[in-house]
C-alpha positions in Angstrom: 13.7 24.9 67.9 15.5 24.7 64.6 15.3 27.9 62.6 17.4 26.7 59.7 15.6 26.5 56.3 14.8 23.0 55.0 17.3 21.7 52.5 15.6 20.8 49.2 15.7 17.1 48.6 16.9 17.7 45.0 20.1 19.3 46.4 20.9 16.2 48.3 20.1 14.0 45.3 22.4 16.2 43.1 25.3 15.8 45.6 24.8 12.0 45.9 24.7 11.7 42.1 27.8 13.9 41.7 29.7 11.8 44.3 28.6 8.6 42.6 29.8 9.8 39.2 33.1 11.0 40.5 33.7 7.8 42.5 32.8 5.7 39.5 35.1 7.8 37.2 38.0 7.4 39.6 37.5 3.6 39.8 37.2 3.3 36.0 40.5 5.2 35.6 42.3 2.8 38.0 40.7 -0.3 36.5 41.5 0.8 32.9 45.1 1.3 33.9 45.2 -2.4 34.9 43.0 -3.4 31.9 40.3 -4.9 34.1 36.6 -4.2 34.7 35.0 -3.4 38.0 33.1 -6.7 37.7 36.3 -8.6 37.0 38.0 -7.0 40.0 35.0 -7.9 42.2 35.0 -11.5 41.0 38.7 -11.8 41.6 38.5 -10.2 45.0 35.8 -12.6 46.0 37.8 -15.7 44.9 41.1 -14.5 46.5 42.9 -17.6 47.8 39.9 -19.9 47.5 38.9 -22.5 45.0 35.2 -22.0 44.4 32.5 -23.1 41.9 30.7 -20.7 39.6 27.5 -21.5 41.6 29.0 -20.3 44.8 30.3 -17.2 43.1 26.8 -16.6 41.6 25.2 -16.9 45.0 27.4 -14.1 46.4 27.4 -11.9 43.4 25.2 -9.1 42.3 25.6 -10.2 38.7 23.2 -12.4 36.9 24.6 -15.9 35.8 25.0 -15.1 32.1 27.0 -11.9 32.9 29.0 -13.7 35.5 29.8 -16.5 33.1 30.9 -14.0 30.4 33.1 -12.2 33.0 34.7 -15.4 34.2 35.4 -16.5 30.6 37.0 -13.2 29.8 39.2 -13.3 33.0 40.1 -16.9 32.1 41.2 -15.8 28.5 43.4 -13.1 30.1 44.9 -15.8 32.4 43.6 -14.0 35.5 41.4 -17.0 36.6 42.1 -20.7 36.2 39.5 -23.4 36.0 40.1 -26.9 37.5 37.9 -29.9 37.4 37.1 -31.2 40.9 36.9 -34.8 42.1 33.3 -34.6 41.2 33.5 -34.1 37.5 30.3 -32.1 37.4 32.0 -29.1 39.1 34.7 -26.8 37.8 36.6 -24.8 40.4 37.8 -21.3 39.9 41.0 -20.1 41.5 43.5 -17.3 41.0 47.1 -17.6 39.9 49.6 -15.8 42.1 49.9 -12.9 39.5 46.1 -12.3 39.9 46.3 -12.1 43.6 49.1 -9.6 43.3 47.0 -7.6 40.8 44.2 -7.3 43.4 46.7 -5.9 45.9 48.1 -3.5 43.3 44.7 -2.2 42.4 43.6 -1.9 46.0 46.8 0.0 46.8 46.2 2.3 43.8 42.7 3.1 44.9 43.8 3.7 48.5 46.6 5.9 47.4 44.2 8.0 45.3 41.8 8.5 48.2 44.7 9.3 50.5 45.7 12.1 48.2 42.1 13.3 47.9 41.6 13.4 51.7 45.2 14.5 52.5 44.3 18.1 53.2 41.1 17.4 55.1 41.3 17.9 58.9 40.7 14.8 61.0 37.4 16.2 62.4 36.0 16.6 58.9 37.1 13.0 58.0 35.4 11.8 61.1 32.2 13.7 60.4 32.1 12.3 56.9 32.4 8.7 58.3 29.6 9.4 60.7 27.3 11.0 58.1 28.0 8.3 55.5 27.3 5.6 58.1 24.0 7.3 58.8 23.1 7.5 55.1 23.9 3.9 54.7 21.8 2.8 57.6 18.9 4.9 56.4 19.2 3.3 52.9 19.5 -0.2 54.3 16.4 0.3 56.5 14.3 2.0 53.7 11.5 0.0 52.1 9.4 1.2 49.3 5.7 1.6 50.2 3.5 -0.6 48.1 
């Protein structure tokens, strides 16, 4: 039998909220350094070395089409995305110049470096435990369905 007292759910929610705020803050700091938004980074990361249409991008994005169009237009103004007309004149293809692909690598490296420093002093067993517990939380969230 487990004699440990039940953990109040609000304590778990507070910790998840705190983690989410800290994670978001760190990402914003890195993205601001490179003068890009999280959405812009996500769009560029999806395109990578491909030439894709806005419709394909919309199908794989969490953003609605108007927000996505605005983001793409903003990235195009900055020269981070290029648009090219395809053989079928109805479609415009989005691609990344070489500098944008390097920017993705630079930002990814910066985020990885930050987290490496954060976890630098953690023992391996605690890092492994965190991986296991976060995996469990993710699986629980993915399988959760609201009762109607």
